[in-house]
Steps between C-alpha positions, in 0.01 A plus 500: 500500500392865502518755219817667631685168511387416148609844374843467664550154352392629158749790512779273623436254217474787250848635582674257264251588226567869567877459472479293182242738352731794563790322332293396198332840478839664460512366147157365406214732591233546237136455600483139378817400683378661822167319468657162419750505786256644756224260400720193504674588827159559659359179351792288617496661846130409514545142374802399709325523840218292352750245375676499837168443672427194288847349500575228745758543775751270326487697176546828683816360662642415159386831348642706786833318469549548124290804412750759631779345292289489185383859553861607571632357173218645291497847655879527508529399133233748389653777715854435376383497139302822549788679676756377247291596197432843646863563585659394173403705197562445132758725335217712361409611851164324487418264784513129425151364445389240752191286526196653666461345849128579497432237231506125469713274713688785666173640631401163645844454657492845662143444618589167658821625655335799667207299634670196652472646854122509455499121470619466859259769616209307348615181668528680835155652460363154432657364818355789702157424361451859385301601195686489173322673213482854644868507608610354165303764308641774725857370449455485122354850469769646726781336300350620171470858625851498649639370169318769303636776724848353497514481121395865472762598761770293329418665169518851649833425663626351172408818314704698750797267544502322163670167453639502854147449628465203266822354641364565851177322403694190399700520823175522698383176340831333588480631859148357538634169369771498767247602767291195413788276605569675830 
């Protein structure tokens, strides 16, 4: 596998991380939140090809059958909650407070959901007999950088378009969830 192929795979796998990062960045975009989401998305995108490489063919069949459904439920629920909380305001005009998706269990769920495709890529790379560490590192760094840029972009758009961008961010998460099933 040459460098161009690895770069194209890394960008393709980073697209989900980019979309989720943009949606999350619309509402949560301080330096710590950007670091946490970018780091974890990059880390999970790095680890999933390694896990796919080491998983047996039977386990990959089971994972590929159920993983899209699990990711769908988790992403859709987080997106719906984010869109709903952004859309409905308290009587005081202040937005409803919602849990930070760059912390705790939500962070792990988002990281897993955006990196499930990388599991299959790692398994495929193992079958092809290609090297694993360099592509996995490249994929992880690319996903982390795409997430960082997306969060900054989402935040800028949110400043300009306000709560409607936050609603759009939640809708993006739900759309990615639906895409995982198709």
